[in-house]
C-alpha positions in Angstrom: 30.5 -9.0 -13.0 31.8 -5.7 -14.5 29.5 -2.7 -14.3 27.8 -2.1 -17.7 28.2 1.3 -19.4 24.6 2.3 -18.7 25.1 1.8 -14.9 28.4 3.8 -14.9 26.6 6.6 -16.9 23.8 6.7 -14.3 26.4 7.0 -11.5 28.1 9.9 -13.2 24.8 11.6 -14.0 23.6 11.2 -10.4 26.7 12.9 -9.0 25.9 15.9 -11.2 22.2 16.0 -10.5 22.2 15.3 -6.8 22.2 19.0 -5.7 19.0 19.6 -7.8 17.2 16.5 -6.6 18.3 17.1 -3.0 16.7 20.6 -3.0 13.5 19.3 -4.6 13.1 16.3 -2.3 13.9 18.2 0.9 11.6 21.0 -0.1 8.8 18.5 -0.7 9.1 17.0 2.7 9.4 20.4 4.4 6.3 21.6 2.6 4.5 18.5 4.0 5.4 19.6 7.5 8.5 17.5 8.2 11.4 18.9 10.2 14.7 19.9 8.5 16.4 16.9 10.2 13.8 14.4 8.9 13.9 15.9 5.4 17.7 15.5 5.4 17.3 11.8 5.8 17.0 11.9 2.0 20.6 12.9 2.0 21.6 9.9 4.1 21.7 11.7 7.4 20.1 9.3 10.0 17.9 10.6 12.7 17.7 7.4 14.7 20.5 5.3 16.1 21.2 1.8 14.9 20.4 -0.7 17.6 23.4 -3.0 18.0 21.6 -5.8 19.9 20.8 -7.9 16.8 20.8 -8.2 13.0 19.3 -5.3 11.2 16.8 -6.2 8.4 16.1 -3.3 6.0 12.8 -3.1 4.2 12.5 -0.5 1.4 9.2 0.4 -0.2 8.1 3.3 -2.4 5.0 4.8 -0.8 1.9 4.1 1.2 0.6 0.9 -0.2 4.0 -0.8 -0.5 5.1 0.3 3.0 1.9 -0.9 4.7 2.0 -4.2 2.8 5.2 -5.4 4.6 4.0 -4.8 8.2 2.5 -8.2 8.7 5.6 -9.8 7.1 7.9 -7.9 9.5 5.7 -9.0 12.4 6.1 -12.7 11.4 9.8 -12.4 10.8 10.1 -10.6 14.1 8.5 -13.5 16.0 10.9 -16.0 14.3 13.9 -13.7 14.9 13.4 -12.2 18.4 16.7 -10.4 18.4 16.3 -8.8 15.0 15.8 -5.1 14.4 14.0 -3.6 11.5 14.4 -0.5 9.4 11.6 0.6 7.0 12.4 3.2 4.4 10.0 5.0 2.0 9.9 8.1 0.0 6.7 10.1 0.9 5.5 12.1 3.9 2.1 10.3 3.8 3.8 6.9 4.1 5.8 8.1 7.1 2.7 9.4 8.9 0.7 6.2 8.3 3.6 4.0 9.3 4.0 5.9 12.5 0.5 4.8 13.5 1.3 1.1 12.9 5.0 0.7 13.4 5.9 -2.9 14.3 7.9 -3.8 17.5 11.7 -3.2 17.2 11.2 -1.1 14.0 12.1 2.5 12.9 11.3 4.5 9.8 13.6 6.7 7.8 13.2 8.3 4.4 15.1 6.5 1.7 18.3 8.2 0.5 18.6 9.5 -3.0 20.2 7.2 -5.5 23.6 9.0 -5.5 27.0 8.1 -4.1 27.1 10.6 -1.2 23.6 9.9 0.3 24.0 6.2 -0.1 27.4 6.0 1.5 26.2 7.9 4.5 23.1 5.8 4.8 24.9 2.5 4.5 27.8 3.5 6.8 25.3 4.3 9.6 22.8 1.5 9.2 25.0 -1.4 8.1 22.1 -3.7 7.2 22.6 -7.4 7.5 19.8 -8.1 5.1 17.7 -6.0 2.8 14.2 -6.6 1.3 13.0 -4.5 -1.5 9.3 -4.2 -2.3 7.5 -4.3 -5.7 9.3 -2.1 -8.2 11.7 0.0 -6.1 14.8 -0.8 -8.2 17.2 2.1 -7.8 20.4 0.9 -9.4 23.0 2.3 -7.1 21.0 1.5 -4.0 20.9 -2.1 -5.0 24.5 -2.5 -6.1 26.1 -0.6 -3.3 24.0 -2.5 -0.7 25.0 -5.8 -2.4 28.7 -4.9 -2.6 28.9 -4.3 1.1 28.0 -8.0 1.6 24.3 -7.5 2.5 22.0 -10.4 1.5 19.1 -9.1 -0.5 15.6 -10.1 -1.7 12.9 -8.6 -3.9 9.3 -9.4 -2.7 5.9 -8.7 -4.2 7.6 -8.0 -7.5 5.3 -6.1 -9.9 6.6 -4.1 -12.8 4.5 -2.3 -15.4 4.6 -3.4 -19.0 6.6 -0.2 -19.9 9.2 -1.0 -17.2 9.5 -4.6 -18.4 10.0 -3.4 -22.0 12.7 -1.0 -20.8 14.6 -3.6 -18.9 14.5 -6.0 -21.8 16.1 -3.4 -24.0 19.2 -3.4 -21.8 19.9 -7.1 -20.9 23.4 -6.6 -19.5 22.2 -3.9 -17.2 19.2 -5.9 -16.1 21.4 -8.9 -15.4 23.8 -6.7 -13.4 21.0 -5.3 -11.3 18.9 -8.5 -10.7 21.9 -10.5 -9.9 22.0 -8.8 -6.4 19.0 -10.7 -5.2 19.2 -14.1 -3.5 15.4 -14.5 -3.9 12.8 -12.8 -6.1 9.2 -13.4 -5.1 6.6 -12.2 -7.6 2.9 -11.5 -7.2 1.8 -14.0 -9.8 3.1 -16.5 -12.4 3.0 -14.0 -15.3 5.4 -11.7 -13.4 7.7 -14.6 -12.6 8.0 -15.3 -16.3 8.6 -11.7 -17.0 11.4 -11.4 -14.5 13.1 -14.4 -16.1 12.6 -12.8 -19.5 14.3 -9.6 -18.1 17.4 -11.6 -17.2 16.7 -12.2 -13.6 18.4 -15.5 -12.4 15.8 -18.2 -13.1 16.8 -20.3 -10.1 16.1 -17.4 -7.7 12.7 -16.4 -9.1 9.4 -17.9 -7.7 5.8 -16.9 -7.2 5.0 -15.5 -3.8 1.8 -13.9 -2.7 0.4 -10.4 -2.9 1.6 -8.9 0.3 -1.1 -6.2 0.3 -3.4 -9.1 1.3 -1.4 -9.3 4.5 -1.2 -5.6 5.5 -3.7 -6.2 8.4 -6.8 -4.2 9.2 -6.6 -0.4 9.1 -6.3 1.2 12.6 -9.5 2.3 14.3 -9.8 5.3 16.6 -12.2 4.0 19.2 -13.2 7.5 20.4 -13.9 8.6 16.9 -15.9 5.4 16.2 -18.0 6.0 19.3 -18.8 9.6 18.3 -19.6 8.6 14.7 -22.0 5.8 15.8 -23.6 8.2 18.3 -24.1 10.8 15.5 -25.6 8.2 13.1 -27.9 6.5 15.6 -29.8 3.7 13.8 -29.4 5.1 10.3 -28.2 2.7 7.6 -24.7 3.5 6.2 -22.6 2.6 3.2 -19.0 3.7 2.4 -17.4 4.7 -0.9 -13.7 4.9 -0.4 -10.6 5.7 -2.4 -12.6 7.3 -5.2 -10.8 9.1 -8.0 -11.8 12.0 -10.2 -14.7 10.9 -12.4 -16.0 8.3 -10.0 -17.8 10.5 -7.4 -20.5 11.4 -10.0 -21.3 7.7 -10.3 -21.3 7.1 -6.5 -23.5 10.2 -5.9 -26.0 9.1 -8.6 -26.2 5.7 -7.0 -26.8 7.3 -3.6 -29.6 9.6 -5.0 -31.3 6.5 -6.3 -30.9 4.6 -3.0 -32.4 7.5 -1.0 -35.7 6.9 -2.8 -35.9 3.5 -1.0 -33.9 4.3 2.1 -34.5 8.0 3.0 -32.4 7.8 6.1 -29.4 6.3 4.3 -26.0 8.0 4.9 -23.1 7.8 2.4 -19.6 8.2 3.8 -17.5 9.3 0.8 -13.7 9.1 1.3 -11.8 10.3 -1.8 -8.4 8.7 -2.4 -6.7 12.1 -2.3 -8.1 14.3 0.5 -6.7 17.4 -1.2 -9.6 17.0 -3.7 -12.0 17.7 -0.8 -13.2 21.1 -2.1 -13.9 19.8 -5.6 -15.8 16.8 -4.2 -17.7 19.0 -1.7 -18.8 21.3 -4.6 -20.0 18.2 -6.5 -22.1 17.0 -3.6 -23.7 20.5 -3.2 -24.4 20.6 -7.0 -26.1 17.2 -6.8 -28.6 18.7 -4.3 -27.6 16.4 -1.4 -27.1 17.7 2.2 -23.6 17.2 3.5 -21.3 17.3 6.6 -17.5 17.4 6.2 -14.7 15.9 8.3 -12.2 18.7 7.7 -14.9 21.1 9.1 -14.8 19.1 12.3 -18.1 17.3 11.6 -19.3 13.8 12.4 -21.3 11.7 9.9 -24.6 13.4 9.2 -26.7 14.7 6.3 -27.2 12.6 3.3 -23.4 12.5 2.6 -20.5 12.7 4.9 -17.3 13.8 3.2 -14.4 12.1 4.9 -11.6 14.2 3.4 -8.8 13.3 5.9 -5.9 10.9 6.0 -5.5 8.0 8.5 -9.2 7.7 9.5 -10.4 5.2 6.9 -10.3 2.3 9.3 -12.8 4.1 11.6 -15.2 4.7 8.7 -15.0 1.1 7.6 -15.9 0.1 11.2 -19.1 2.1 11.0 -20.5 0.2 8.0 -20.5 -3.3 6.6 -21.0 -2.2 3.0 -18.0 -0.7 1.2 -17.5 0.3 -2.4 -13.9 0.5 -3.3 -12.9 3.1 -5.9 -10.1 3.4 -8.4 -12.0 0.8 -10.3 -14.8 2.4 -12.4 -12.1 3.8 -14.8 -8.8 2.1 -15.9 -6.9 3.0 -12.7 -6.2 -0.6 -11.6 -8.3 -0.9 -8.4 -7.3 -0.7 -4.7 -6.7 -3.2 -1.9 -9.8 -5.2 -1.2 -8.2 -6.9 1.8 -8.4 -3.8 3.9 -12.1 -3.8 3.5 -12.5 -7.5 4.0 -10.4 -7.4 7.2 -12.6 -4.7 8.6 -15.6 -7.1 8.5 -17.3 -5.4 5.5 -18.7 -6.7 2.2 -16.6 -5.6 -0.8 -18.0 -4.0 -3.9 -15.8 -2.6 -6.7 -15.8 -1.6 -10.3 -14.4 -3.9 -13.1 -11.1 -2.1 -13.6 -9.0 -4.0 -11.0 -5.9 -5.2 -12.9 -3.7 -4.5 -9.9 -5.7 -7.1 -7.9 -7.2 -9.2 -10.8 -6.4 -12.6 -9.3 -7.5 -11.5 -5.9 -10.9 -10.3 -7.1 -11.4 -13.3 -9.3 -11.0 -15.6 -6.3 -13.1 -13.4 -4.0 -15.9 -13.2 -6.6 -15.8 -17.0 -7.0 -16.1 -17.4 -3.2 -18.9 -14.8 -2.9 -16.6 -12.4 -1.0 -16.8 -9.5 -3.5 -19.1 -8.1 -6.3 -18.1 -6.1 -9.3 -20.3 -3.3 -10.7 -20.2 -1.1 -13.9 -22.8 1.7 -13.5 -24.5 3.8 -10.9 -27.7 1.7 -11.5 -25.7 -1.4 -11.0 -24.1 -0.1 -7.8 -27.4 1.1 -6.4 -29.0 -2.3 -7.1 -26.3 -4.2 -5.3 -26.3 -1.9 -2.2 -30.1 -2.0 -2.1 -30.2 -5.8 -2.2 -27.6 -6.1 0.6 -29.3 -3.5 2.7 -32.6 -5.4 2.3 -31.2 -8.9 2.8 -29.2 -9.3 6.0 -28.6 -13.0 5.3 -26.9 -12.3 2.0 -25.0 -9.4 3.5 -23.7 -11.6 6.4 -22.8 -14.3 3.9 -20.7 -11.9 1.9 -18.9 -10.6 5.0 -18.2 -14.1 6.2 -16.8 -15.1 2.8 -14.5 -12.1 2.8 -13.3 -12.9 6.3 -12.7 -16.5 5.4 -10.7 -15.5 2.3 -8.4 -13.2 4.3 -7.9 -15.8 7.1 -6.8 -18.3 4.5 -3.8 -16.2 3.6 -2.2 -16.6 7.1 -0.4 -19.9 6.3 1.0 -18.4 3.1 2.5 -15.5 5.0 4.3 -17.8 7.4 5.7 -19.7 4.5 7.0 -16.4 2.9 8.6 -15.3 6.1 10.5 -18.6 6.5 11.5 -18.5 2.9 13.0 -15.1 3.3 14.8 -16.0 6.6 16.5 -18.9 4.8 17.3 -17.0 1.6 18.8 -14.1 3.6 20.8 -16.5 5.7 19.3 -15.1 8.9 18.8 -18.4 10.7 16.6 -18.6 13.8 18.0 -16.7 16.7 16.9 -17.2 20.2 
């Protein structure tokens, strides 16, 4: 298939722009505390050797959620292919740090190369992937075509594009066909996205509905020493968690907590904003609301009426402290966050109504009694109060959430086997 004009234009533009983007991306990683060598992975300079003992399967994801979503899939494929090696690439320093805590056996992480000829040639020359799996919407044209043209079998999993992206691809059908033709298999999150992929000129016989891999990311890691200290600091106090909150949501959470304190004066709220760099603004909000506070970045343990958990990588420990979790990103049209992480921690799931990123998941969880959706501070306070008062209902919710996540296991095995077949990896011994 000849390269369309739009693709050739992008190749030419990338050659001119790569010095600018290289400086920007390297500076961003350096500012995040990464070494020069690691930052230069963006230019295709590997910092790990390629293990020659088995086939290399490359997984590429954009950032934190997408990167963590493939870990359970890699684990399943690794069990079926005991000689396989795995490379995970992503683009952000945060994703690299969190992956380092949960890196699967026989896997390494590198930063993804820029979508330009030089970085990609260096990257592919070193890693020589036998198969490549791209996650969600990471569709860099040259990365896809150059990987395909070296003979690598490729798949797209958890496919999810925004309405704007879909409209853009449909404007350029020849380019879309040229890009999507690289995939031997395209697994979407739902039926609607499967239809959209076909409408965008993806090969119909290679498109199928899969599952939302974020349901399979596994429980967040728990620091047992931190958990022990947190429980000791809290004693017998009741606790609830509000996690992954965004700007405009903390006011609702704090108002709900103020109402709850009238009935449960010892109640502690663990408030974990989605972006820890907002810690100062959230702390000022807590003080302004008249609530007493301790703060994790000050070295504190949970205490006061509110504990501000403004760090990265410790959320699993806070989930382990409480069995009641409100998940943010959902009171305003943000799209919601992953309820499986909460359910897998053994907690009951509460959320706002704006959950389009996980709409099918929440619909099924609500139907099974595994999650509840709220709209206002009064609504949130009423649900938390009911669950604090009624251990039977709280336990039923937790059990329903655990059953829902356990039911996904067989689906994941099926996806792993489907990928192994489509990527022509066979079953090695």
